[in-house]
Backbone as JSON Lines, residues from 0, in Angstrom:
{"i":0,"aa":"M","n":[0.84,-1.18,0.0],"ca":[0.0,0.0,0.0],"c":[0.88,1.23,0.0]}
{"i":1,"aa":"W","n":[0.56,2.2,-0.84],"ca":[1.34,3.43,-0.89],"c":[0.45,4.59,-0.49]}
{"i":2,"aa":"V","n":[1.04,5.53,0.17],"ca":[0.31,6.68,0.71],"c":[0.35,7.81,-0.3]}
{"i":3,"aa":"R","n":[-0.77,8.47,-0.46],"ca":[-0.8,9.6,-1.38],"c":[0.12,10.7,-0.9]}
{"i":4,"aa":"S","n":[0.59,11.5,-1.77],"ca":[1.46,12.65,-1.51],"c":[2.66,12.33,-0.63]}
{"i":5,"aa":"A","n":[3.28,11.2,-0.85],"ca":[4.5,10.84,-0.13],"c":[5.71,11.24,-0.95]}
{"i":6,"aa":"A","n":[6.72,11.8,-0.28],"ca":[7.95,12.18,-0.95],"c":[9.0,11.08,-0.84]}
{"i":7,"aa":"I","n":[8.68,10.05,-0.11],"ca":[9.61,8.93,0.1],"c":[9.38,7.9,-1.0]}
{"i":8,"aa":"R","n":[10.47,7.56,-1.71],"ca":[10.37,6.57,-2.78],"c":[10.04,5.19,-2.21]}
{"i":9,"aa":"P","n":[9.29,4.41,-2.97],"ca":[9.0,3.04,-2.53],"c":[10.28,2.21,-2.44]}
{"i":10,"aa":"V","n":[10.23,1.21,-1.59],"ca":[11.33,0.26,-1.43],"c":[10.86,-1.05,-2.03]}
{"i":11,"aa":"G","n":[11.69,-1.64,-2.86],"ca":[11.33,-2.91,-3.47],"c":[11.23,-4.01,-2.42]}
{"i":12,"aa":"P","n":[10.35,-4.97,-2.63],"ca":[10.18,-6.05,-1.65],"c":[11.47,-6.85,-1.43]}
{"i":13,"aa":"E","n":[12.34,-6.88,-2.43],"ca":[13.6,-7.6,-2.3],"c":[14.53,-6.95,-1.27]}
{"i":14,"aa":"A","n":[14.28,-5.7,-0.91],"ca":[15.14,-4.98,0.03],"c":[14.68,-5.1,1.48]}
{"i":15,"aa":"R","n":[13.54,-5.72,1.7],"ca":[13.02,-5.81,3.07],"c":[13.92,-6.66,3.96]}
{"i":16,"aa":"V","n":[13.92,-6.29,5.23],"ca":[14.65,-7.02,6.25],"c":[13.61,-7.69,7.14]}
{"i":17,"aa":"S","n":[13.75,-8.98,7.35],"ca":[12.74,-9.74,8.09],"c":[12.95,-9.65,9.6]}
{"i":18,"aa":"S","n":[11.89,-9.93,10.32],"ca":[11.98,-9.95,11.78],"c":[12.92,-11.06,12.25]}
{"i":19,"aa":"E","n":[13.01,-12.14,11.5],"ca":[13.91,-13.24,11.87],"c":[15.37,-12.78,11.86]}
{"i":20,"aa":"I","n":[15.74,-12.03,10.84],"ca":[17.11,-11.5,10.76],"c":[17.35,-10.53,11.91]}
{"i":21,"aa":"L","n":[16.39,-9.66,12.18],"ca":[16.53,-8.71,13.29],"c":[16.64,-9.44,14.63]}
{"i":22,"aa":"D","n":[15.9,-10.52,14.79],"ca":[16.0,-11.32,16.01],"c":[17.39,-11.94,16.14]}
{"i":23,"aa":"E","n":[17.95,-12.41,15.03],"ca":[19.31,-12.97,15.04],"c":[20.33,-11.92,15.47]}
{"i":24,"aa":"V","n":[20.19,-10.72,14.94],"ca":[21.11,-9.63,15.27],"c":[20.98,-9.28,16.75]}
{"i":25,"aa":"E","n":[19.76,-9.18,17.22],"ca":[19.53,-8.86,18.63],"c":[20.14,-9.94,19.52]}
{"i":26,"aa":"A","n":[19.98,-11.2,19.14],"ca":[20.56,-12.3,19.91],"c":[22.09,-12.23,19.88]}
{"i":27,"aa":"F","n":[22.66,-11.88,18.75],"ca":[24.12,-11.76,18.63],"c":[24.65,-10.74,19.62]}
{"i":28,"aa":"F","n":[24.0,-9.6,19.72],"ca":[24.47,-8.58,20.65],"c":[24.12,-8.91,22.09]}
{"i":29,"aa":"G","n":[23.04,-9.64,22.3],"ca":[22.59,-9.94,23.64],"c":[23.23,-11.15,24.28]}
{"i":30,"aa":"E","n":[23.85,-12.03,23.47],"ca":[24.51,-13.22,24.01],"c":[25.72,-12.81,24.84]}
{"i":31,"aa":"E","n":[25.95,-13.52,25.91],"ca":[27.15,-13.32,26.73],"c":[27.45,-11.84,26.92]}
{"i":32,"aa":"E","n":[26.75,-11.23,27.85],"ca":[26.84,-9.79,28.05],"c":[28.27,-9.27,28.21]}
{"i":33,"aa":"E","n":[29.16,-10.09,28.76],"ca":[30.54,-9.62,28.93],"c":[31.23,-9.4,27.58]}
{"i":34,"aa":"H","n":[30.68,-9.96,26.51],"ca":[31.27,-9.78,25.18],"c":[30.54,-8.72,24.34]}
{"i":35,"aa":"T","n":[29.47,-8.17,24.87],"ca":[28.66,-7.22,24.1],"c":[29.47,-6.0,23.66]}
{"i":36,"aa":"E","n":[30.24,-5.42,24.57],"ca":[31.04,-4.23,24.23],"c":[32.01,-4.53,23.09]}
{"i":37,"aa":"A","n":[32.69,-5.67,23.17],"ca":[33.63,-6.05,22.11],"c":[32.9,-6.28,20.79]}
{"i":38,"aa":"R","n":[31.73,-6.9,20.86],"ca":[30.95,-7.13,19.63],"c":[30.51,-5.82,19.0]}
{"i":39,"aa":"L","n":[30.08,-4.88,19.84],"ca":[29.68,-3.57,19.31],"c":[30.86,-2.87,18.65]}
{"i":40,"aa":"T","n":[32.02,-2.92,19.3],"ca":[33.23,-2.29,18.74],"c":[33.62,-2.94,17.42]}
{"i":41,"aa":"D","n":[33.64,-4.26,17.38],"ca":[33.99,-4.97,16.15],"c":[32.98,-4.69,15.04]}
{"i":42,"aa":"T","n":[31.71,-4.66,15.41],"ca":[30.66,-4.4,14.42],"c":[30.78,-2.98,13.89]}
{"i":43,"aa":"F","n":[31.12,-2.02,14.76],"ca":[31.26,-0.65,14.28],"c":[32.43,-0.54,13.3]}
{"i":44,"aa":"K","n":[33.51,-1.23,13.56],"ca":[34.65,-1.22,12.62],"c":[34.23,-1.8,11.27]}
{"i":45,"aa":"A","n":[33.48,-2.91,11.31],"ca":[33.0,-3.51,10.06],"c":[32.04,-2.56,9.34]}
{"i":46,"aa":"F","n":[31.19,-1.88,10.08],"ca":[30.25,-0.9,9.52],"c":[31.02,0.23,8.84]}
{"i":47,"aa":"E","n":[32.05,0.74,9.52],"ca":[32.87,1.81,8.93],"c":[33.53,1.36,7.63]}
{"i":48,"aa":"N","n":[34.0,0.13,7.58],"ca":[34.64,-0.39,6.37],"c":[33.64,-0.6,5.24]}
{"i":49,"aa":"A","n":[32.49,-1.15,5.56],"ca":[31.5,-1.46,4.53],"c":[30.71,-0.24,4.07]}
{"i":50,"aa":"Q","n":[30.43,0.66,4.98],"ca":[29.59,1.83,4.69],"c":[30.24,3.1,5.26]}
{"i":51,"aa":"P","n":[31.38,3.53,4.69],"ca":[32.11,4.66,5.29],"c":[31.31,5.96,5.34]}
{"i":52,"aa":"H","n":[30.56,6.27,4.31],"ca":[29.81,7.54,4.3],"c":[28.65,7.5,5.28]}
{"i":53,"aa":"L","n":[27.93,6.4,5.27],"ca":[26.79,6.27,6.18],"c":[27.25,6.22,7.63]}
{"i":54,"aa":"S","n":[28.28,5.46,7.92],"ca":[28.76,5.37,9.31],"c":[29.29,6.73,9.79]}
{"i":55,"aa":"A","n":[29.98,7.46,8.93],"ca":[30.49,8.79,9.32],"c":[29.32,9.75,9.57]}
{"i":56,"aa":"H","n":[28.3,9.68,8.73],"ca":[27.11,10.52,8.89],"c":[26.44,10.23,10.23]}
{"i":57,"aa":"I","n":[26.26,8.96,10.52],"ca":[25.61,8.57,11.77],"c":[26.46,8.98,12.97]}
{"i":58,"aa":"E","n":[27.75,8.71,12.9],"ca":[28.63,9.06,14.01],"c":[28.62,10.57,14.27]}
{"i":59,"aa":"A","n":[28.67,11.37,13.22],"ca":[28.65,12.83,13.39],"c":[27.35,13.3,14.03]}
{"i":60,"aa":"R","n":[26.24,12.75,13.58],"ca":[24.94,13.15,14.14],"c":[24.78,12.69,15.59]}
{"i":61,"aa":"L","n":[25.2,11.47,15.87],"ca":[25.06,10.95,17.23],"c":[25.95,11.71,18.22]}
{"i":62,"aa":"S","n":[27.12,12.12,17.78],"ca":[28.03,12.84,18.68],"c":[27.48,14.21,19.07]}
{"i":63,"aa":"R","n":[26.51,14.71,18.3],"ca":[25.9,16.02,18.61],"c":[24.6,15.9,19.39]}
{"i":64,"aa":"T","n":[24.21,14.71,19.81],"ca":[22.93,14.57,20.51],"c":[22.94,15.27,21.86]}
{"i":65,"aa":"G","n":[24.08,15.3,22.53],"ca":[24.16,15.93,23.84],"c":[23.51,15.1,24.94]}
{"i":66,"aa":"D","n":[23.18,13.85,24.65],"ca":[22.53,13.0,25.63],"c":[23.14,11.61,25.54]}
{"i":67,"aa":"D","n":[23.71,11.15,26.64],"ca":[24.41,9.86,26.64],"c":[23.49,8.69,26.33]}
{"i":68,"aa":"M","n":[22.29,8.69,26.9],"ca":[21.37,7.58,26.65],"c":[20.95,7.54,25.19]}
{"i":69,"aa":"A","n":[20.61,8.69,24.63],"ca":[20.2,8.74,23.22],"c":[21.35,8.33,22.31]}
{"i":70,"aa":"M","n":[22.56,8.76,22.65],"ca":[23.72,8.42,21.82],"c":[23.99,6.91,21.88]}
{"i":71,"aa":"A","n":[23.97,6.33,23.08],"ca":[24.21,4.89,23.21],"c":[23.13,4.09,22.48]}
{"i":72,"aa":"L","n":[21.89,4.51,22.63],"ca":[20.78,3.84,21.94],"c":[20.97,3.95,20.42]}
{"i":73,"aa":"G","n":[21.34,5.13,19.96],"ca":[21.56,5.34,18.54],"c":[22.67,4.49,17.97]}
{"i":74,"aa":"Y","n":[23.79,4.39,18.7],"ca":[24.88,3.55,18.22],"c":[24.44,2.09,18.13]}
{"i":75,"aa":"F","n":[23.81,1.59,19.2],"ca":[23.36,0.2,19.18],"c":[22.39,-0.06,18.02]}
{"i":76,"aa":"L","n":[21.37,0.78,17.9],"ca":[20.35,0.54,16.88],"c":[20.89,0.74,15.47]}
{"i":77,"aa":"S","n":[21.78,1.71,15.27],"ca":[22.33,1.91,13.92],"c":[23.18,0.71,13.52]}
{"i":78,"aa":"L","n":[23.91,0.13,14.47],"ca":[24.7,-1.07,14.17],"c":[23.8,-2.27,13.92]}
{"i":79,"aa":"A","n":[22.76,-2.39,14.71],"ca":[21.82,-3.51,14.53],"c":[21.15,-3.43,13.16]}
{"i":80,"aa":"V","n":[20.75,-2.23,12.75],"ca":[20.1,-2.05,11.45],"c":[21.08,-2.41,10.33]}
{"i":81,"aa":"W","n":[22.29,-1.87,10.4],"ca":[23.26,-2.18,9.35],"c":[23.54,-3.69,9.29]}
{"i":82,"aa":"M","n":[23.76,-4.29,10.47],"ca":[24.07,-5.71,10.49],"c":[22.92,-6.54,9.92]}
{"i":83,"aa":"A","n":[21.7,-6.14,10.21],"ca":[20.53,-6.86,9.66],"c":[20.51,-6.77,8.14]}
{"i":84,"aa":"F","n":[20.75,-5.57,7.6],"ca":[20.8,-5.42,6.14],"c":[21.95,-6.23,5.55]}
{"i":85,"aa":"D","n":[23.1,-6.19,6.21],"ca":[24.26,-6.91,5.72],"c":[24.0,-8.42,5.72]}
{"i":86,"aa":"R","n":[23.41,-8.92,6.79],"ca":[23.1,-10.36,6.85],"c":[22.01,-10.75,5.85]}
{"i":87,"aa":"A","n":[21.03,-9.89,5.68],"ca":[19.91,-10.22,4.79],"c":[20.31,-10.13,3.32]}
{"i":88,"aa":"H","n":[21.2,-9.21,2.98],"ca":[21.44,-8.93,1.56],"c":[22.88,-9.16,1.1]}
{"i":89,"aa":"G","n":[23.82,-9.3,2.02],"ca":[25.2,-9.63,1.67],"c":[25.75,-8.82,0.52]}
{"i":90,"aa":"S","n":[26.16,-9.5,-0.53],"ca":[26.81,-8.84,-1.66],"c":[25.85,-7.98,-2.48]}
{"i":91,"aa":"Q","n":[24.57,-8.12,-2.25],"ca":[23.58,-7.28,-2.95],"c":[23.49,-5.88,-2.34]}
{"i":92,"aa":"L","n":[24.08,-5.69,-1.14],"ca":[24.03,-4.41,-0.46],"c":[25.21,-3.56,-0.93]}
{"i":93,"aa":"E","n":[24.89,-2.52,-1.67],"ca":[25.92,-1.63,-2.18],"c":[26.24,-0.55,-1.15]}
{"i":94,"aa":"R","n":[27.31,0.16,-1.4],"ca":[27.73,1.24,-0.51],"c":[26.78,2.43,-0.67]}
{"i":95,"aa":"V","n":[26.38,3.02,0.45],"ca":[25.57,4.24,0.42],"c":[26.54,5.4,0.16]}
{"i":96,"aa":"E","n":[26.31,6.1,-0.94],"ca":[27.17,7.22,-1.31],"c":[26.59,8.53,-0.78]}
{"i":97,"aa":"P","n":[27.41,9.58,-0.66],"ca":[26.92,10.85,-0.12],"c":[25.69,11.4,-0.84]}
{"i":98,"aa":"M","n":[25.65,11.3,-2.16],"ca":[24.51,11.83,-2.91],"c":[23.23,11.06,-2.56]}
{"i":99,"aa":"G","n":[23.34,9.75,-2.43],"ca":[22.18,8.95,-2.05],"c":[21.71,9.28,-0.65]}
{"i":100,"aa":"L","n":[22.64,9.49,0.24],"ca":[22.31,9.85,1.62],"c":[21.62,11.21,1.67]}
{"i":101,"aa":"D","n":[22.16,12.16,0.91],"ca":[21.53,13.5,0.84],"c":[20.12,13.42,0.27]}
{"i":102,"aa":"S","n":[19.93,12.6,-0.75],"ca":[18.6,12.51,-1.35],"c":[17.59,11.9,-0.37]}
{"i":103,"aa":"V","n":[18.03,10.95,0.44],"ca":[17.14,10.37,1.46],"c":[16.8,11.42,2.5]}
{"i":104,"aa":"E","n":[17.8,12.17,2.96],"ca":[17.56,13.24,3.94],"c":[16.55,14.25,3.39]}
{"i":105,"aa":"Q","n":[16.74,14.66,2.14],"ca":[15.85,15.64,1.52],"c":[14.44,15.08,1.33]}
{"i":106,"aa":"A","n":[14.34,13.84,0.92],"ca":[13.02,13.23,0.72],"c":[12.27,13.11,2.04]}
{"i":107,"aa":"L","n":[12.97,12.72,3.1],"ca":[12.32,12.62,4.41],"c":[11.89,13.99,4.91]}
{"i":108,"aa":"A","n":[12.75,15.0,4.73],"ca":[12.39,16.36,5.14],"c":[11.18,16.87,4.35]}
{"i":109,"aa":"L","n":[11.16,16.61,3.06],"ca":[10.03,17.03,2.23],"c":[8.76,16.3,2.64]}
{"i":110,"aa":"D","n":[8.87,15.01,2.92],"ca":[7.71,14.24,3.35],"c":[7.17,14.78,4.67]}
{"i":111,"aa":"E","n":[8.07,15.1,5.59],"ca":[7.65,15.67,6.88],"c":[6.94,17.01,6.67]}
{"i":112,"aa":"E","n":[7.46,17.8,5.75],"ca":[6.84,19.09,5.44],"c":[5.44,18.9,4.83]}
{"i":113,"aa":"L","n":[5.32,17.98,3.89],"ca":[4.02,17.71,3.28],"c":[3.0,17.28,4.34]}
{"i":114,"aa":"R","n":[3.43,16.43,5.24],"ca":[2.52,15.93,6.28],"c":[2.13,17.01,7.28]}
{"i":115,"aa":"S","n":[3.04,17.93,7.55],"ca":[2.72,19.0,8.49],"c":[1.7,19.97,7.91]}
{"i":116,"aa":"Q","n":[1.58,20.02,6.59],"ca":[0.62,20.91,5.93],"c":[-0.78,20.33,5.86]}
{"i":117,"aa":"D","n":[-0.92,19.04,6.15],"ca":[-2.23,18.41,6.12],"c":[-2.49,17.7,7.44]}
{"i":118,"aa":"P","n":[-2.96,18.45,8.46],"ca":[-3.17,17.84,9.78],"c":[-4.25,16.77,9.8]}
{"i":119,"aa":"T","n":[-5.07,16.69,8.77],"ca":[-6.12,15.67,8.73],"c":[-5.62,14.34,8.17]}
{"i":120,"aa":"D","n":[-4.4,14.34,7.62],"ca":[-3.86,13.12,7.02],"c":[-3.72,12.0,8.03]}
{"i":121,"aa":"G","n":[-3.19,12.29,9.21],"ca":[-3.06,11.29,10.26],"c":[-1.94,10.29,10.07]}
{"i":122,"aa":"I","n":[-1.19,10.4,9.01],"ca":[-0.07,9.49,8.77],"c":[1.22,10.3,8.86]}
{"i":123,"aa":"E","n":[2.14,9.8,9.66],"ca":[3.44,10.45,9.82],"c":[4.44,9.83,8.85]}
{"i":124,"aa":"S","n":[5.55,10.51,8.67],"ca":[6.58,10.0,7.76],"c":[7.11,8.64,8.2]}
{"i":125,"aa":"D","n":[7.22,8.41,9.5],"ca":[7.71,7.1,9.93],"c":[6.7,6.0,9.61]}
{"i":126,"aa":"D","n":[5.41,6.36,9.51],"ca":[4.41,5.38,9.08],"c":[4.65,4.97,7.63]}
{"i":127,"aa":"V","n":[5.05,5.94,6.81],"ca":[5.34,5.65,5.4],"c":[6.56,4.71,5.32]}
{"i":128,"aa":"V","n":[7.61,5.02,6.11],"ca":[8.8,4.16,6.11],"c":[8.41,2.77,6.63]}
{"i":129,"aa":"A","n":[7.53,2.72,7.62],"ca":[7.1,1.42,8.17],"c":[6.33,0.6,7.14]}
{"i":130,"aa":"M","n":[5.65,1.24,6.21],"ca":[4.97,0.5,5.15],"c":[5.99,-0.18,4.23]}
{"i":131,"aa":"E","n":[7.15,0.43,4.13],"ca":[8.2,-0.09,3.25],"c":[9.1,-1.1,3.95]}
{"i":132,"aa":"Q","n":[9.39,-0.87,5.23],"ca":[10.26,-1.75,6.03],"c":[9.59,-2.01,7.38]}
{"i":133,"aa":"P","n":[8.48,-2.75,7.37],"ca":[7.69,-2.9,8.6],"c":[8.46,-3.54,9.76]}
{"i":134,"aa":"D","n":[9.22,-4.58,9.51],"ca":[9.91,-5.26,10.6],"c":[11.04,-4.4,11.17]}
{"i":135,"aa":"A","n":[11.75,-3.7,10.31],"ca":[12.84,-2.85,10.78],"c":[12.3,-1.71,11.64]}
{"i":136,"aa":"I","n":[11.23,-1.08,11.21],"ca":[10.68,0.03,11.99],"c":[10.07,-0.46,13.3]}
{"i":137,"aa":"Q","n":[9.42,-1.61,13.27],"ca":[8.89,-2.17,14.51],"c":[10.02,-2.46,15.49]}
{"i":138,"aa":"F","n":[11.12,-3.01,15.0],"ca":[12.29,-3.29,15.83],"c":[12.79,-2.0,16.48]}
{"i":139,"aa":"L","n":[12.94,-0.95,15.68],"ca":[13.41,0.33,16.21],"c":[12.45,0.89,17.26]}
{"i":140,"aa":"Q","n":[11.17,0.88,16.94],"ca":[10.18,1.44,17.86],"c":[10.14,0.68,19.18]}
{"i":141,"aa":"E","n":[10.23,-0.63,19.13],"ca":[10.22,-1.43,20.36],"c":[11.42,-1.09,21.25]}
{"i":142,"aa":"H","n":[12.59,-0.97,20.65],"ca":[13.79,-0.66,21.43],"c":[13.76,0.76,21.97]}
{"i":143,"aa":"I","n":[13.28,1.68,21.18],"ca":[13.19,3.07,21.64],"c":[12.17,3.19,22.76]}
{"i":144,"aa":"D","n":[11.02,2.57,22.6],"ca":[10.01,2.6,23.66],"c":[10.54,1.99,24.95]}
{"i":145,"aa":"A","n":[11.25,0.87,24.84],"ca":[11.8,0.22,26.04],"c":[12.84,1.12,26.72]}
{"i":146,"aa":"A","n":[13.68,1.77,25.92],"ca":[14.7,2.65,26.5],"c":[14.06,3.86,27.18]}
{"i":147,"aa":"L","n":[13.03,4.41,26.56],"ca":[12.34,5.56,27.17],"c":[11.63,5.15,28.45]}
{"i":148,"aa":"E","n":[11.05,3.98,28.46],"ca":[10.36,3.49,29.66],"c":[11.36,3.23,30.79]}
{"i":149,"aa":"L","n":[12.48,2.63,30.46],"ca":[13.5,2.31,31.44],"c":[14.15,3.56,32.01]}
{"i":150,"aa":"N","n":[14.27,4.59,31.19],"ca":[14.95,5.83,31.6],"c":[13.98,7.01,31.66]}
{"i":151,"aa":"A","n":[12.74,6.75,32.02],"ca":[11.68,7.77,31.96],"c":[12.05,9.06,32.68]}
{"i":152,"aa":"A","n":[12.67,8.97,33.83],"ca":[12.97,10.16,34.62],"c":[14.07,11.01,33.98]}
{"i":153,"aa":"D","n":[15.01,10.37,33.31],"ca":[16.18,11.09,32.78],"c":[16.2,11.25,31.26]}
{"i":154,"aa":"A","n":[15.24,10.68,30.58],"ca":[15.28,10.64,29.11],"c":[15.1,12.03,28.51]}
{"i":155,"aa":"N","n":[15.95,12.32,27.53],"ca":[15.8,13.54,26.74],"c":[15.03,13.12,25.48]}
{"i":156,"aa":"V","n":[13.72,13.32,25.53],"ca":[12.83,12.84,24.46],"c":[13.17,13.49,23.13]}
{"i":157,"aa":"D","n":[13.56,14.75,23.13],"ca":[13.93,15.41,21.87],"c":[15.17,14.77,21.25]}
{"i":158,"aa":"A","n":[16.15,14.43,22.07],"ca":[17.37,13.78,21.57],"c":[17.03,12.4,21.02]}
{"i":159,"aa":"V","n":[16.17,11.68,21.72],"ca":[15.77,10.34,21.24],"c":[15.0,10.46,19.93]}
{"i":160,"aa":"H","n":[14.16,11.49,19.82],"ca":[13.43,11.7,18.56],"c":[14.39,11.98,17.4]}
{"i":161,"aa":"R","n":[15.43,12.78,17.65],"ca":[16.42,13.05,16.59],"c":[17.16,11.77,16.2]}
{"i":162,"aa":"V","n":[17.45,10.92,17.18],"ca":[18.09,9.64,16.89],"c":[17.16,8.76,16.05]}
{"i":163,"aa":"Y","n":[15.89,8.73,16.42],"ca":[14.91,7.93,15.66],"c":[14.84,8.4,14.2]}
{"i":164,"aa":"R","n":[14.82,9.7,14.0],"ca":[14.79,10.24,12.64],"c":[16.04,9.83,11.87]}
{"i":165,"aa":"L","n":[17.2,9.88,12.53],"ca":[18.45,9.45,11.91],"c":[18.39,7.98,11.51]}
{"i":166,"aa":"L","n":[17.77,7.17,12.36],"ca":[17.63,5.75,12.05],"c":[16.68,5.52,10.88]}
{"i":167,"aa":"L","n":[15.66,6.36,10.74],"ca":[14.78,6.27,9.58],"c":[15.57,6.53,8.3]}
{"i":168,"aa":"V","n":[16.45,7.52,8.35],"ca":[17.32,7.82,7.2],"c":[18.19,6.61,6.89]}
{"i":169,"aa":"E","n":[18.77,6.01,7.92],"ca":[19.61,4.84,7.7],"c":[18.83,3.7,7.05]}
{"i":170,"aa":"V","n":[17.65,3.42,7.57],"ca":[16.83,2.33,7.02],"c":[16.52,2.58,5.55]}
{"i":171,"aa":"L","n":[16.12,3.8,5.22],"ca":[15.81,4.11,3.82],"c":[17.06,4.05,2.94]}
{"i":172,"aa":"A","n":[18.15,4.63,3.41],"ca":[19.38,4.63,2.61],"c":[19.85,3.21,2.33]}
{"i":173,"aa":"L","n":[19.82,2.36,3.34],"ca":[20.23,0.97,3.13],"c":[19.23,0.22,2.25]}
{"i":174,"aa":"S","n":[17.95,0.54,2.39],"ca":[16.94,-0.1,1.53],"c":[17.2,0.21,0.06]}
{"i":175,"aa":"Y","n":[17.53,1.46,-0.22],"ca":[17.79,1.86,-1.6],"c":[19.13,1.34,-2.1]}
{"i":176,"aa":"A","n":[20.01,0.94,-1.18],"ca":[21.32,0.43,-1.57],"c":[21.3,-1.06,-1.9]}
{"i":177,"aa":"V","n":[20.17,-1.72,-1.71],"ca":[20.07,-3.14,-2.05],"c":[19.9,-3.25,-3.56]}
{"i":178,"aa":"R","n":[20.87,-3.88,-4.18],"ca":[20.86,-4.06,-5.63],"c":[19.89,-5.18,-5.98]}
{"i":179,"aa":"R","n":[19.1,-4.91,-6.97],"ca":[18.17,-5.94,-7.44],"c":[18.95,-7.01,-8.19]}
{"i":180,"aa":"S","n":[18.61,-8.23,-7.93],"ca":[19.31,-9.33,-8.61],"c":[18.79,-9.46,-10.05]}
{"i":181,"aa":"V","n":[19.53,-10.19,-10.85],"ca":[19.14,-10.41,-12.24],"c":[17.76,-11.06,-12.29]}
{"i":182,"aa":"D","n":[17.51,-12.0,-11.4],"ca":[16.21,-12.67,-11.38],"c":[15.07,-11.68,-11.14]}
{"i":183,"aa":"D","n":[15.28,-10.69,-10.25],"ca":[14.26,-9.69,-9.99],"c":[13.96,-8.85,-11.24]}
{"i":184,"aa":"H","n":[15.04,-8.53,-11.99],"ca":[14.85,-7.77,-13.23],"c":[14.06,-8.58,-14.26]}
{"i":185,"aa":"E","n":[14.36,-9.88,-14.34],"ca":[13.68,-10.73,-15.32],"c":[12.21,-10.89,-14.97]}
{"i":186,"aa":"I","n":[11.91,-10.94,-13.68],"ca":[10.5,-11.06,-13.26],"c":[9.72,-9.82,-13.66]}
{"i":187,"aa":"Q","n":[10.34,-8.66,-13.57],"ca":[9.68,-7.4,-13.9],"c":[9.48,-7.23,-15.4]}
{"i":188,"aa":"A","n":[10.3,-7.89,-16.21],"ca":[10.25,-7.7,-17.68],"c":[9.03,-8.32,-18.29]}
């Protein structure tokens, strides 16, 4: 289903990340808590190597959050999202280039602007992204909700919202970076 007046390009079904893959990633980071820090560090190095522009963009934005909880949550979730895409798509996942990243940022900003002009629409930009990557967005929302609930007294909701928006950009950028296989092209012909 596509939403009218959306500025966000559709994501092909071949680019979707399943809940099973996200569960695997969550289990990988959650296993043996004493190794979690090392796994996060190793995963971040792999992320930097595989997606240098995207990882630099995320790191720069997260370092400006001004909130330790939001920054830690953002690092964990951005790594989990990348790892899920990497596991799901492997060699089909191309590098996100600066121009592609900028176009996703602009499309999301335009979509947010369009939605703010129609208060009767009732659909937010993250709802549009969720239509394209339902399992990934549900994963993000569940973790963000849990973090906000756990840190209710100290949570900087604005910082967490900025992190969530950054993660939406990551999900879309990685979705568009999934190369369609030859078989997908033949099916469309």
